[in-house]
All heavy atoms as TSV, in Angstrom:
chain	resi	resn	atom	element	x	y	z
A	1	MET	N	N	-6.269	104.414	-22.627
A	1	MET	CA	C	-5.809	103.078	-22.374
A	1	MET	C	C	-5.588	102.868	-20.867
A	1	MET	O	O	-5.830	101.781	-20.400
A	1	MET	CB	C	-4.489	102.870	-23.120
A	1	MET	CG	C	-3.982	101.503	-23.062
A	1	MET	SD	S	-5.163	100.249	-23.662
A	1	MET	CE	C	-4.180	99.321	-24.777
A	2	LYS	N	N	-5.197	103.893	-20.154
A	2	LYS	CA	C	-4.981	103.664	-18.745
A	2	LYS	C	C	-6.248	103.236	-18.003
A	2	LYS	O	O	-6.208	102.392	-17.117
A	2	LYS	CB	C	-4.439	104.932	-18.063
A	2	LYS	CG	C	-2.992	105.256	-18.463
A	2	LYS	CD	C	-2.417	106.342	-17.568
A	2	LYS	CE	C	-3.117	107.661	-17.679
A	2	LYS	NZ	N	-2.440	108.744	-17.004
A	3	ASP	N	N	-7.425	103.820	-18.363
A	3	ASP	CA	C	-8.673	103.379	-17.778
A	3	ASP	C	C	-8.963	101.938	-18.015
A	3	ASP	O	O	-9.428	101.233	-17.165
A	3	ASP	CB	C	-9.776	104.263	-18.203
A	3	ASP	CG	C	-9.716	105.681	-17.736
A	3	ASP	OD1	O	-9.098	105.868	-16.645
A	3	ASP	OD2	O	-10.273	106.577	-18.306
A	4	TYR	N	N	-8.678	101.480	-19.245
A	4	TYR	CA	C	-8.911	100.078	-19.598
A	4	TYR	C	C	-8.074	99.140	-18.701
A	4	TYR	O	O	-8.538	98.182	-18.168
A	4	TYR	CB	C	-8.605	99.828	-21.082
A	4	TYR	CG	C	-8.524	98.322	-21.362
A	4	TYR	CD1	C	-9.712	97.581	-21.545
A	4	TYR	CD2	C	-7.316	97.715	-21.460
A	4	TYR	CE1	C	-9.657	96.227	-21.759
A	4	TYR	CE2	C	-7.254	96.296	-21.735
A	4	TYR	CZ	C	-8.411	95.592	-21.831
A	4	TYR	OH	O	-8.318	94.261	-22.046
A	5	VAL	N	N	-6.799	99.512	-18.594
A	5	VAL	CA	C	-5.887	98.685	-17.753
A	5	VAL	C	C	-6.334	98.649	-16.337
A	5	VAL	O	O	-6.391	97.595	-15.711
A	5	VAL	CB	C	-4.443	99.219	-17.900
A	5	VAL	CG1	C	-3.510	98.477	-16.938
A	5	VAL	CG2	C	-3.927	99.073	-19.371
A	6	ARG	N	N	-6.641	99.812	-15.795
A	6	ARG	CA	C	-7.108	99.908	-14.383
A	6	ARG	C	C	-8.384	99.057	-14.226
A	6	ARG	O	O	-8.474	98.262	-13.249
A	6	ARG	CB	C	-7.356	101.351	-13.966
A	6	ARG	CG	C	-7.802	101.434	-12.539
A	6	ARG	CD	C	-8.093	102.883	-12.091
A	6	ARG	NE	N	-6.866	103.603	-12.259
A	6	ARG	CZ	C	-6.798	104.819	-12.759
A	6	ARG	NH1	N	-7.885	105.452	-13.090
A	6	ARG	NH2	N	-5.633	105.466	-12.878
A	7	GLU	N	N	-9.387	99.189	-15.069
A	7	GLU	CA	C	-10.563	98.400	-14.965
A	7	GLU	C	C	-10.332	96.941	-15.111
A	7	GLU	O	O	-10.928	96.161	-14.360
A	7	GLU	CB	C	-11.559	98.880	-16.062
A	7	GLU	CG	C	-12.131	100.256	-15.820
A	7	GLU	CD	C	-12.894	100.863	-16.964
A	7	GLU	OE1	O	-13.189	100.085	-17.913
A	7	GLU	OE2	O	-13.219	102.094	-16.944
A	8	TYR	N	N	-9.445	96.550	-16.007
A	8	TYR	CA	C	-9.167	95.161	-16.171
A	8	TYR	C	C	-8.596	94.547	-14.901
A	8	TYR	O	O	-9.036	93.518	-14.411
A	8	TYR	CB	C	-8.143	94.912	-17.325
A	8	TYR	CG	C	-7.677	93.518	-17.468
A	8	TYR	CD1	C	-8.399	92.606	-18.224
A	8	TYR	CD2	C	-6.532	93.077	-16.816
A	8	TYR	CE1	C	-8.012	91.303	-18.347
A	8	TYR	CE2	C	-6.121	91.737	-16.933
A	8	TYR	CZ	C	-6.874	90.872	-17.738
A	8	TYR	OH	O	-6.497	89.573	-17.795
A	9	PHE	N	N	-7.624	95.215	-14.290
A	9	PHE	CA	C	-6.970	94.649	-13.090
A	9	PHE	C	C	-7.910	94.764	-11.917
A	9	PHE	O	O	-7.921	93.841	-11.066
A	9	PHE	CB	C	-5.647	95.355	-12.826
A	9	PHE	CG	C	-4.526	94.831	-13.626
A	9	PHE	CD1	C	-4.093	95.534	-14.759
A	9	PHE	CD2	C	-3.950	93.619	-13.371
A	9	PHE	CE1	C	-3.134	95.012	-15.574
A	9	PHE	CE2	C	-2.962	93.087	-14.212
A	9	PHE	CZ	C	-2.563	93.784	-15.323
A	10	ASP	N	N	-8.719	95.808	-11.856
A	10	ASP	CA	C	-9.729	95.892	-10.772
A	10	ASP	C	C	-10.711	94.704	-10.870
A	10	ASP	O	O	-11.045	94.149	-9.817
A	10	ASP	CB	C	-10.490	97.151	-10.838
A	10	ASP	CG	C	-9.656	98.409	-10.332
A	10	ASP	OD1	O	-8.587	98.189	-9.724
A	10	ASP	OD2	O	-10.137	99.523	-10.518
A	11	ARG	N	N	-11.108	94.371	-12.048
A	11	ARG	CA	C	-12.074	93.240	-12.262
A	11	ARG	C	C	-11.444	91.936	-11.877
A	11	ARG	O	O	-12.111	91.033	-11.367
A	11	ARG	CB	C	-12.491	93.206	-13.684
A	11	ARG	CG	C	-13.760	93.934	-14.013
A	11	ARG	CD	C	-14.401	93.483	-15.322
A	11	ARG	NE	N	-13.464	93.297	-16.437
A	11	ARG	CZ	C	-12.961	94.170	-17.260
A	11	ARG	NH1	N	-13.290	95.452	-17.101
A	11	ARG	NH2	N	-12.113	93.896	-18.223
A	12	HIS	N	N	-10.155	91.718	-12.153
A	12	HIS	CA	C	-9.544	90.366	-12.038
A	12	HIS	C	C	-8.620	90.222	-10.850
A	12	HIS	O	O	-8.210	89.069	-10.536
A	12	HIS	CB	C	-8.792	90.056	-13.321
A	12	HIS	CG	C	-9.664	90.025	-14.532
A	12	HIS	ND1	N	-10.528	89.025	-14.841
A	12	HIS	CD2	C	-9.865	90.964	-15.543
A	12	HIS	CE1	C	-11.197	89.249	-15.902
A	12	HIS	NE2	N	-10.836	90.411	-16.356
A	13	ALA	N	N	-8.301	91.260	-10.186
A	13	ALA	CA	C	-7.272	91.183	-9.066
A	13	ALA	C	C	-7.690	90.159	-7.990
A	13	ALA	O	O	-6.910	89.367	-7.563
A	13	ALA	CB	C	-7.039	92.554	-8.531
A	14	GLU	N	N	-8.900	90.301	-7.521
A	14	GLU	CA	C	-9.354	89.465	-6.441
A	14	GLU	C	C	-9.248	87.962	-6.780
A	14	GLU	O	O	-8.732	87.149	-5.986
A	14	GLU	CB	C	-10.782	89.795	-5.978
A	14	GLU	CG	C	-11.205	89.091	-4.699
A	14	GLU	CD	C	-12.568	89.535	-4.224
A	14	GLU	OE1	O	-12.947	90.664	-4.497
A	14	GLU	OE2	O	-13.228	88.686	-3.603
A	15	ALA	N	N	-9.711	87.591	-7.932
A	15	ALA	CA	C	-9.622	86.172	-8.359
A	15	ALA	C	C	-8.185	85.761	-8.542
A	15	ALA	O	O	-7.850	84.609	-8.177
A	15	ALA	CB	C	-10.383	86.049	-9.674
A	16	TRP	N	N	-7.309	86.618	-9.041
A	16	TRP	CA	C	-5.939	86.243	-9.219
A	16	TRP	C	C	-5.241	86.023	-7.872
A	16	TRP	O	O	-4.601	85.022	-7.640
A	16	TRP	CB	C	-5.157	87.328	-9.953
A	16	TRP	CG	C	-3.766	86.872	-10.198
A	16	TRP	CD1	C	-3.260	86.203	-11.297
A	16	TRP	CD2	C	-2.610	87.163	-9.446
A	16	TRP	NE1	N	-1.953	85.956	-11.178
A	16	TRP	CE2	C	-1.499	86.582	-10.043
A	16	TRP	CE3	C	-2.420	87.853	-8.233
A	16	TRP	CZ2	C	-0.218	86.644	-9.466
A	16	TRP	CZ3	C	-1.182	87.900	-7.676
A	16	TRP	CH2	C	-0.064	87.324	-8.304
A	17	VAL	N	N	-5.499	86.910	-6.912
A	17	VAL	CA	C	-4.890	86.764	-5.584
A	17	VAL	C	C	-5.433	85.516	-4.923
A	17	VAL	O	O	-4.661	84.759	-4.305
A	17	VAL	CB	C	-5.166	88.005	-4.722
A	17	VAL	CG1	C	-4.783	87.769	-3.266
A	17	VAL	CG2	C	-4.404	89.196	-5.272
A	18	GLU	N	N	-6.721	85.247	-5.039
A	18	GLU	CA	C	-7.231	84.068	-4.431
A	18	GLU	C	C	-6.700	82.794	-5.029
A	18	GLU	O	O	-6.277	81.871	-4.325
A	18	GLU	CB	C	-8.803	84.017	-4.657
A	18	GLU	CG	C	-9.480	82.858	-3.882
A	18	GLU	CD	C	-10.984	82.996	-4.080
A	18	GLU	OE1	O	-11.517	84.077	-3.750
A	18	GLU	OE2	O	-11.595	82.019	-4.466
A	19	ALA	N	N	-6.469	82.781	-6.338
A	19	ALA	CA	C	-5.887	81.615	-6.988
A	19	ALA	C	C	-4.410	81.497	-6.676
A	19	ALA	O	O	-3.886	80.363	-6.558
A	19	ALA	CB	C	-6.120	81.713	-8.486
A	20	ALA	N	N	-3.738	82.568	-6.500
A	20	ALA	CA	C	-2.258	82.600	-6.286
A	20	ALA	C	C	-1.888	82.213	-4.859
A	20	ALA	O	O	-0.958	81.577	-4.601
A	20	ALA	CB	C	-1.735	83.925	-6.690
A	21	TYR	N	N	-2.758	82.695	-3.873
A	21	TYR	CA	C	-2.261	82.560	-2.510
A	21	TYR	C	C	-3.153	81.764	-1.552
A	21	TYR	O	O	-2.835	81.588	-0.445
A	21	TYR	CB	C	-2.043	83.952	-1.931
A	21	TYR	CG	C	-1.018	84.711	-2.720
A	21	TYR	CD1	C	-1.324	85.740	-3.534
A	21	TYR	CD2	C	0.331	84.397	-2.560
A	21	TYR	CE1	C	-0.388	86.467	-4.232
A	21	TYR	CE2	C	1.297	85.078	-3.228
A	21	TYR	CZ	C	0.930	86.099	-4.096
A	21	TYR	OH	O	1.923	86.807	-4.802
A	22	ALA	N	N	-4.324	81.395	-2.053
A	22	ALA	CA	C	-5.266	80.674	-1.167
A	22	ALA	C	C	-5.218	79.188	-1.458
A	22	ALA	O	O	-4.974	78.790	-2.574
A	22	ALA	CB	C	-6.651	81.204	-1.362
A	23	GLY	N	N	-5.481	78.433	-0.381
A	23	GLY	CA	C	-5.533	76.977	-0.612
A	23	GLY	C	C	-4.189	76.383	-1.038
A	23	GLY	O	O	-3.162	76.637	-0.429
A	24	ASP	N	N	-4.203	75.578	-2.084
A	24	ASP	CA	C	-2.976	74.932	-2.590
A	24	ASP	C	C	-2.172	75.962	-3.407
A	24	ASP	O	O	-2.429	76.203	-4.511
A	24	ASP	CB	C	-3.391	73.770	-3.477
A	24	ASP	CG	C	-2.204	72.924	-3.894
A	24	ASP	OD1	O	-1.209	72.942	-3.249
A	24	ASP	OD2	O	-2.355	72.260	-4.938
A	25	VAL	N	N	-1.177	76.531	-2.735
A	25	VAL	CA	C	-0.382	77.620	-3.338
A	25	VAL	C	C	0.344	77.093	-4.571
A	25	VAL	O	O	0.997	76.114	-4.541
A	25	VAL	CB	C	0.646	78.150	-2.320
A	25	VAL	CG1	C	1.540	79.222	-2.971
A	25	VAL	CG2	C	-0.043	78.740	-1.097
A	26	ARG	N	N	0.136	77.891	-5.675
A	26	ARG	CA	C	0.798	77.542	-6.935
A	26	ARG	C	C	1.902	78.425	-7.306
A	26	ARG	O	O	2.690	78.155	-8.193
A	26	ARG	CB	C	-0.269	77.542	-8.074
A	26	ARG	CG	C	-1.302	76.503	-7.904
A	26	ARG	CD	C	-2.316	76.593	-8.978
A	26	ARG	NE	N	-3.043	77.817	-8.927
A	26	ARG	CZ	C	-4.086	78.167	-9.651
A	26	ARG	NH1	N	-4.443	77.337	-10.607
A	26	ARG	NH2	N	-4.688	79.303	-9.504
A	27	PHE	N	N	2.031	79.604	-6.604
A	27	PHE	CA	C	3.027	80.544	-6.870
A	27	PHE	C	C	3.973	80.641	-5.669
A	27	PHE	O	O	3.503	80.629	-4.557
A	27	PHE	CB	C	2.449	81.937	-7.180
A	27	PHE	CG	C	1.558	81.901	-8.413
A	27	PHE	CD1	C	0.204	81.765	-8.287
A	27	PHE	CD2	C	2.147	82.066	-9.668
A	27	PHE	CE1	C	-0.651	81.734	-9.408
A	27	PHE	CE2	C	1.337	82.011	-10.787
A	27	PHE	CZ	C	-0.053	81.878	-10.685
A	28	PRO	N	N	5.274	80.803	-5.869
A	28	PRO	CA	C	6.211	80.932	-4.740
A	28	PRO	C	C	5.916	82.163	-3.948
A	28	PRO	O	O	5.585	83.229	-4.563
A	28	PRO	CB	C	7.544	80.948	-5.330
A	28	PRO	CG	C	7.344	81.383	-6.766
A	28	PRO	CD	C	5.953	80.893	-7.146
A	29	VAL	N	N	6.005	82.088	-2.628
A	29	VAL	CA	C	5.797	83.263	-1.773
A	29	VAL	C	C	6.976	83.382	-0.785
A	29	VAL	O	O	7.759	82.473	-0.637
A	29	VAL	CB	C	4.442	83.200	-1.009
A	29	VAL	CG1	C	3.275	83.188	-1.952
A	29	VAL	CG2	C	4.393	81.925	-0.182
A	30	GLY	N	N	7.009	84.490	-0.143
A	30	GLY	CA	C	7.989	84.697	0.898
A	30	GLY	C	C	9.405	84.571	0.482
A	30	GLY	O	O	9.797	85.035	-0.585
A	31	SER	N	N	10.235	83.873	1.255
A	31	SER	CA	C	11.653	83.766	0.960
A	31	SER	C	C	11.921	83.002	-0.314
A	31	SER	O	O	12.892	83.293	-0.999
A	31	SER	CB	C	12.403	83.087	2.130
A	31	SER	OG	O	11.864	81.778	2.347
A	32	GLU	N	N	11.054	82.097	-0.670
A	32	GLU	CA	C	11.208	81.394	-2.002
A	32	GLU	C	C	11.062	82.330	-3.166
A	32	GLU	O	O	11.820	82.282	-4.123
A	32	GLU	CB	C	10.208	80.234	-2.088
A	32	GLU	CG	C	10.316	79.448	-3.358
A	32	GLU	CD	C	11.572	78.651	-3.541
A	32	GLU	OE1	O	12.392	78.566	-2.668
A	32	GLU	OE2	O	11.725	78.092	-4.633
A	33	ARG	N	N	10.112	83.259	-3.081
A	33	ARG	CA	C	9.884	84.218	-4.158
A	33	ARG	C	C	11.127	85.144	-4.220
A	33	ARG	O	O	11.586	85.463	-5.323
A	33	ARG	CB	C	8.636	85.032	-3.904
A	33	ARG	CG	C	8.455	86.104	-4.895
A	33	ARG	CD	C	7.181	86.793	-4.727
A	33	ARG	NE	N	6.310	86.206	-5.753
A	33	ARG	CZ	C	4.968	86.375	-5.867
A	33	ARG	NH1	N	4.369	87.100	-4.974
A	33	ARG	NH2	N	4.297	85.841	-6.810
A	34	GLU	N	N	11.664	85.578	-3.054
A	34	GLU	CA	C	12.833	86.445	-3.035
A	34	GLU	C	C	14.022	85.745	-3.666
A	34	GLU	O	O	14.722	86.268	-4.476
A	34	GLU	CB	C	13.159	86.857	-1.630
A	34	GLU	CG	C	12.147	87.737	-0.968
A	34	GLU	CD	C	12.426	87.987	0.438
A	34	GLU	OE1	O	13.583	87.673	0.948
A	34	GLU	OE2	O	11.535	88.382	1.212
A	35	ARG	N	N	14.214	84.478	-3.290
A	35	ARG	CA	C	15.335	83.703	-3.819
A	35	ARG	C	C	15.256	83.610	-5.359
A	35	ARG	O	O	16.228	83.823	-6.050
A	35	ARG	CB	C	15.363	82.302	-3.194
A	35	ARG	CG	C	16.563	81.453	-3.664
A	35	ARG	CD	C	16.484	80.016	-3.133
A	35	ARG	NE	N	15.370	79.273	-3.703
A	35	ARG	CZ	C	15.369	78.750	-4.945
A	35	ARG	NH1	N	16.380	78.934	-5.777
A	35	ARG	NH2	N	14.335	78.074	-5.380
A	36	LEU	N	N	14.051	83.263	-5.854
A	36	LEU	CA	C	13.886	83.127	-7.307
A	36	LEU	C	C	14.131	84.445	-8.044
A	36	LEU	O	O	14.761	84.496	-9.112
A	36	LEU	CB	C	12.518	82.581	-7.642
A	36	LEU	CG	C	12.287	81.113	-7.222
A	36	LEU	CD1	C	10.801	80.802	-7.376
A	36	LEU	CD2	C	13.145	80.181	-8.024
A	37	ALA	N	N	13.641	85.530	-7.476
A	37	ALA	CA	C	13.818	86.864	-8.075
A	37	ALA	C	C	15.293	87.251	-8.100
A	37	ALA	O	O	15.829	87.738	-9.118
A	37	ALA	CB	C	13.015	87.907	-7.365
A	38	ILE	N	N	15.978	87.063	-6.987
A	38	ILE	CA	C	17.448	87.408	-6.891
A	38	ILE	C	C	18.209	86.560	-7.891
A	38	ILE	O	O	19.108	87.054	-8.579
A	38	ILE	CB	C	17.947	87.192	-5.435
A	38	ILE	CG1	C	17.291	88.219	-4.494
A	38	ILE	CG2	C	19.478	87.279	-5.386
A	38	ILE	CD1	C	17.713	89.667	-4.743
A	39	GLU	N	N	17.931	85.299	-7.952
A	39	GLU	CA	C	18.627	84.419	-8.916
A	39	GLU	C	C	18.413	84.879	-10.347
A	39	GLU	O	O	19.270	84.753	-11.199
A	39	GLU	CB	C	18.222	82.952	-8.729
A	39	GLU	CG	C	18.809	82.279	-7.531
A	39	GLU	CD	C	18.352	80.839	-7.368
A	39	GLU	OE1	O	17.573	80.344	-8.223
A	39	GLU	OE2	O	18.733	80.264	-6.381
A	40	ALA	N	N	17.207	85.384	-10.650
A	40	ALA	CA	C	16.899	85.776	-12.003
A	40	ALA	C	C	17.694	87.065	-12.438
A	40	ALA	O	O	18.032	87.191	-13.550
A	40	ALA	CB	C	15.385	86.058	-12.088
A	41	VAL	N	N	17.909	87.958	-11.487
A	41	VAL	CA	C	18.556	89.204	-11.848
A	41	VAL	C	C	20.057	89.215	-11.535
A	41	VAL	O	O	20.783	90.071	-12.038
A	41	VAL	CB	C	17.906	90.464	-11.182
A	41	VAL	CG1	C	16.458	90.617	-11.624
A	41	VAL	CG2	C	17.982	90.375	-9.672
A	42	ALA	N	N	20.502	88.276	-10.760
A	42	ALA	CA	C	21.918	88.211	-10.320
A	42	ALA	C	C	22.909	88.267	-11.487
A	42	ALA	O	O	23.907	89.038	-11.394
A	42	ALA	CB	C	22.201	86.958	-9.504
A	43	PRO	N	N	22.675	87.611	-12.632
A	43	PRO	CA	C	23.637	87.728	-13.753
A	43	PRO	C	C	23.833	89.122	-14.309
A	43	PRO	O	O	24.877	89.453	-14.876
A	43	PRO	CB	C	23.077	86.780	-14.795
A	43	PRO	CG	C	22.236	85.837	-14.054
A	43	PRO	CD	C	21.621	86.650	-12.940
A	44	ALA	N	N	22.808	89.979	-14.118
A	44	ALA	CA	C	22.928	91.408	-14.624
A	44	ALA	C	C	23.536	92.337	-13.613
A	44	ALA	O	O	23.766	93.491	-13.883
A	44	ALA	CB	C	21.529	91.849	-15.025
A	45	MET	N	N	23.749	91.892	-12.387
A	45	MET	CA	C	24.205	92.789	-11.328
A	45	MET	C	C	25.735	92.823	-11.271
A	45	MET	O	O	26.387	92.341	-10.393
A	45	MET	CB	C	23.643	92.284	-9.977
A	45	MET	CG	C	22.176	92.467	-9.848
A	45	MET	SD	S	21.566	94.135	-10.082
A	45	MET	CE	C	22.259	94.930	-8.624
A	46	HIS	N	N	26.304	93.457	-12.326
A	46	HIS	CA	C	27.767	93.659	-12.335
A	46	HIS	C	C	28.152	94.849	-11.447
A	46	HIS	O	O	27.253	95.514	-10.917
A	46	HIS	CB	C	28.197	93.971	-13.782
A	46	HIS	CG	C	27.491	95.111	-14.410
A	46	HIS	ND1	N	27.842	96.395	-14.205
A	46	HIS	CD2	C	26.403	95.154	-15.239
A	46	HIS	CE1	C	26.993	97.206	-14.876
A	46	HIS	NE2	N	26.126	96.459	-15.472
A	47	GLU	N	N	29.422	95.047	-11.196
A	47	GLU	CA	C	29.847	96.143	-10.338
A	47	GLU	C	C	29.263	97.471	-10.830
A	47	GLU	O	O	29.316	97.840	-12.018
A	47	GLU	CB	C	31.393	96.201	-10.323
A	47	GLU	CG	C	31.890	97.194	-9.298
A	47	GLU	CD	C	33.396	97.186	-9.175
A	47	GLU	OE1	O	34.019	96.158	-9.496
A	47	GLU	OE2	O	33.957	98.241	-8.732
A	48	GLY	N	N	28.644	98.205	-9.908
A	48	GLY	CA	C	28.058	99.497	-10.245
A	48	GLY	C	C	26.594	99.423	-10.665
A	48	GLY	O	O	25.959	100.452	-10.864
A	49	ALA	N	N	26.103	98.216	-10.915
A	49	ALA	CA	C	24.674	98.066	-11.311
A	49	ALA	C	C	23.775	98.404	-10.155
A	49	ALA	O	O	24.112	98.298	-9.012
A	49	ALA	CB	C	24.397	96.652	-11.771
A	50	ARG	N	N	22.557	98.766	-10.502
A	50	ARG	CA	C	21.528	99.077	-9.478
A	50	ARG	C	C	20.271	98.297	-9.794
A	50	ARG	O	O	19.896	98.178	-10.914
A	50	ARG	CB	C	21.218	100.576	-9.519
A	50	ARG	CG	C	22.350	101.402	-9.039
A	50	ARG	CD	C	22.008	102.866	-9.032
A	50	ARG	NE	N	23.193	103.639	-8.606
A	50	ARG	CZ	C	23.128	104.732	-7.914
A	50	ARG	NH1	N	22.004	105.217	-7.573
A	50	ARG	NH2	N	24.267	105.349	-7.605
A	51	LEU	N	N	19.648	97.857	-8.738
A	51	LEU	CA	C	18.380	97.150	-8.843
A	51	LEU	C	C	17.245	98.090	-8.495
A	51	LEU	O	O	17.294	98.812	-7.538
A	51	LEU	CB	C	18.389	95.957	-7.819
A	51	LEU	CG	C	17.142	95.122	-7.748
A	51	LEU	CD1	C	16.977	94.313	-9.068
A	51	LEU	CD2	C	17.216	94.177	-6.586
A	52	VAL	N	N	16.217	98.050	-9.330
A	52	VAL	CA	C	15.058	98.941	-9.097
A	52	VAL	C	C	13.779	98.026	-8.933
A	52	VAL	O	O	13.533	97.179	-9.790
A	52	VAL	CB	C	14.821	99.877	-10.302
A	52	VAL	CG1	C	13.592	100.690	-10.090
A	52	VAL	CG2	C	16.034	100.773	-10.506
A	53	ASP	N	N	13.078	98.198	-7.861
A	53	ASP	CA	C	11.843	97.470	-7.620
A	53	ASP	C	C	10.761	98.541	-7.785
A	53	ASP	O	O	10.619	99.405	-6.971
A	53	ASP	CB	C	11.870	96.906	-6.185
A	53	ASP	CG	C	10.665	96.122	-5.822
A	53	ASP	OD1	O	9.700	96.069	-6.696
A	53	ASP	OD2	O	10.597	95.541	-4.749
A	54	LEU	N	N	9.964	98.338	-8.778
A	54	LEU	CA	C	8.963	99.296	-9.142
A	54	LEU	C	C	7.554	98.945	-8.577
A	54	LEU	O	O	6.640	98.605	-9.298
A	54	LEU	CB	C	8.856	99.525	-10.651
A	54	LEU	CG	C	10.132	99.987	-11.298
A	54	LEU	CD1	C	9.999	100.009	-12.785
A	54	LEU	CD2	C	10.517	101.385	-10.779
A	55	GLY	N	N	7.393	99.041	-7.284
A	55	GLY	CA	C	6.116	98.871	-6.667
A	55	GLY	C	C	5.495	97.482	-6.799
A	55	GLY	O	O	4.306	97.379	-7.055
A	56	CYS	N	N	6.331	96.468	-6.723
A	56	CYS	CA	C	5.824	95.090	-6.929
A	56	CYS	C	C	5.769	94.329	-5.633
A	56	CYS	O	O	6.275	93.214	-5.524
A	56	CYS	CB	C	6.694	94.370	-7.937
A	56	CYS	SG	S	6.710	95.170	-9.572
A	57	GLY	N	N	5.266	94.934	-4.580
A	57	GLY	CA	C	5.168	94.229	-3.324
A	57	GLY	C	C	5.458	95.200	-2.207
A	57	GLY	O	O	5.353	96.426	-2.319
A	58	ALA	N	N	5.947	94.645	-1.074
A	58	ALA	CA	C	6.182	95.429	0.152
A	58	ALA	C	C	7.605	95.800	0.357
A	58	ALA	O	O	8.009	96.286	1.423
A	58	ALA	CB	C	5.651	94.652	1.351
A	59	GLY	N	N	8.497	95.550	-0.634
A	59	GLY	CA	C	9.889	95.942	-0.486
A	59	GLY	C	C	10.857	94.827	0.011
A	59	GLY	O	O	12.018	95.055	0.209
A	60	GLN	N	N	10.310	93.638	0.123
A	60	GLN	CA	C	11.169	92.524	0.658
A	60	GLN	C	C	12.323	92.284	-0.291
A	60	GLN	O	O	13.440	91.986	0.210
A	60	GLN	CB	C	10.339	91.255	0.786
A	60	GLN	CG	C	9.277	91.297	1.759
A	60	GLN	CD	C	7.907	91.611	1.174
A	60	GLN	OE1	O	7.799	92.262	0.113
A	60	GLN	NE2	N	6.832	91.217	1.792
A	61	LEU	N	N	12.122	92.336	-1.613
A	61	LEU	CA	C	13.163	92.079	-2.566
A	61	LEU	C	C	14.307	93.061	-2.379
A	61	LEU	O	O	15.472	92.691	-2.379
A	61	LEU	CB	C	12.622	92.123	-3.956
A	61	LEU	CG	C	13.689	91.902	-5.067
A	61	LEU	CD1	C	14.362	90.532	-4.919
A	61	LEU	CD2	C	13.069	91.973	-6.449
A	62	CYS	N	N	13.953	94.350	-2.224
A	62	CYS	CA	C	15.007	95.390	-2.008
A	62	CYS	C	C	15.773	95.172	-0.718
A	62	CYS	O	O	16.962	95.340	-0.691
A	62	CYS	CB	C	14.392	96.793	-2.018
A	62	CYS	SG	S	13.831	97.297	-3.666
A	63	ARG	N	N	15.079	94.837	0.351
A	63	ARG	CA	C	15.786	94.518	1.641
A	63	ARG	C	C	16.740	93.332	1.460
A	63	ARG	O	O	17.877	93.405	1.918
A	63	ARG	CB	C	14.777	94.267	2.715
A	63	ARG	CG	C	14.079	95.507	3.217
A	63	ARG	CD	C	13.329	95.285	4.546
A	63	ARG	NE	N	12.310	94.259	4.439
A	63	ARG	CZ	C	11.061	94.519	4.073
A	63	ARG	NH1	N	10.717	95.708	3.742
A	63	ARG	NH2	N	10.202	93.510	4.014
A	64	HIS	N	N	16.272	92.279	0.776
A	64	HIS	CA	C	17.122	91.115	0.541
A	64	HIS	C	C	18.351	91.512	-0.313
A	64	HIS	O	O	19.476	91.099	-0.009
A	64	HIS	CB	C	16.302	90.046	-0.162
A	64	HIS	CG	C	17.017	88.709	-0.263
A	64	HIS	ND1	N	17.179	87.826	0.793
A	64	HIS	CD2	C	17.648	88.168	-1.325
A	64	HIS	CE1	C	17.863	86.772	0.377
A	64	HIS	NE2	N	18.167	86.964	-0.917
A	65	ALA	N	N	18.162	92.228	-1.393
A	65	ALA	CA	C	19.193	92.721	-2.244
A	65	ALA	C	C	20.237	93.575	-1.456
A	65	ALA	O	O	21.409	93.406	-1.644
A	65	ALA	CB	C	18.647	93.464	-3.429
A	66	ALA	N	N	19.710	94.447	-0.610
A	66	ALA	CA	C	20.588	95.307	0.219
A	66	ALA	C	C	21.448	94.451	1.132
A	66	ALA	O	O	22.628	94.768	1.327
A	66	ALA	CB	C	19.794	96.276	1.046
A	67	ARG	N	N	20.874	93.384	1.686
A	67	ARG	CA	C	21.697	92.497	2.545
A	67	ARG	C	C	22.820	91.811	1.763
A	67	ARG	O	O	23.864	91.437	2.335
A	67	ARG	CB	C	20.832	91.450	3.187
A	67	ARG	CG	C	19.949	91.971	4.310
A	67	ARG	CD	C	19.298	90.867	5.117
A	67	ARG	NE	N	18.385	90.028	4.391
A	67	ARG	CZ	C	17.103	90.174	4.248
A	67	ARG	NH1	N	16.524	91.211	4.816
A	67	ARG	NH2	N	16.367	89.353	3.519
A	68	LEU	N	N	22.634	91.646	0.465
A	68	LEU	CA	C	23.660	91.105	-0.426
A	68	LEU	C	C	24.678	92.153	-0.808
A	68	LEU	O	O	25.675	91.828	-1.496
A	68	LEU	CB	C	23.004	90.500	-1.682
A	68	LEU	CG	C	22.129	89.292	-1.479
A	68	LEU	CD1	C	21.446	88.895	-2.750
A	68	LEU	CD2	C	22.935	88.110	-0.917
A	69	GLY	N	N	24.468	93.432	-0.458
A	69	GLY	CA	C	25.345	94.497	-0.737
A	69	GLY	C	C	25.053	95.216	-2.088
A	69	GLY	O	O	25.820	95.993	-2.576
A	70	TRP	N	N	23.902	94.882	-2.664
A	70	TRP	CA	C	23.499	95.478	-3.914
A	70	TRP	C	C	22.900	96.884	-3.629
A	70	TRP	O	O	22.327	97.165	-2.642
A	70	TRP	CB	C	22.479	94.701	-4.637
A	70	TRP	CG	C	22.901	93.309	-5.084
A	70	TRP	CD1	C	24.147	92.733	-4.860
A	70	TRP	CD2	C	22.163	92.304	-5.776
A	70	TRP	NE1	N	24.149	91.474	-5.403
A	70	TRP	CE2	C	22.950	91.213	-5.952
A	70	TRP	CE3	C	20.817	92.310	-6.220
A	70	TRP	CZ2	C	22.527	90.063	-6.651
A	70	TRP	CZ3	C	20.398	91.154	-6.902
A	70	TRP	CH2	C	21.252	90.046	-7.074
A	71	SER	N	N	23.038	97.769	-4.681
A	71	SER	CA	C	22.416	99.104	-4.569
A	71	SER	C	C	21.078	99.031	-5.254
A	71	SER	O	O	20.842	98.335	-6.237
A	71	SER	CB	C	23.252	100.130	-5.325
A	71	SER	OG	O	24.516	100.309	-4.678
């Protein structure tokens, strides 16, 4: 199954990135994407909670969360 998943994403990644970030942007990027992600997980971030970013970008979300004092 792993080979199928890898092949699928390899075939479609370029078109997805082009549609997502080129020309008329349809997906939030930069600080807007960080804001939306933080707002989505904030209700689960009780005292002692930890946020895990599993390789979904360049680490901006983790840096933003750390500035908020999150682990």
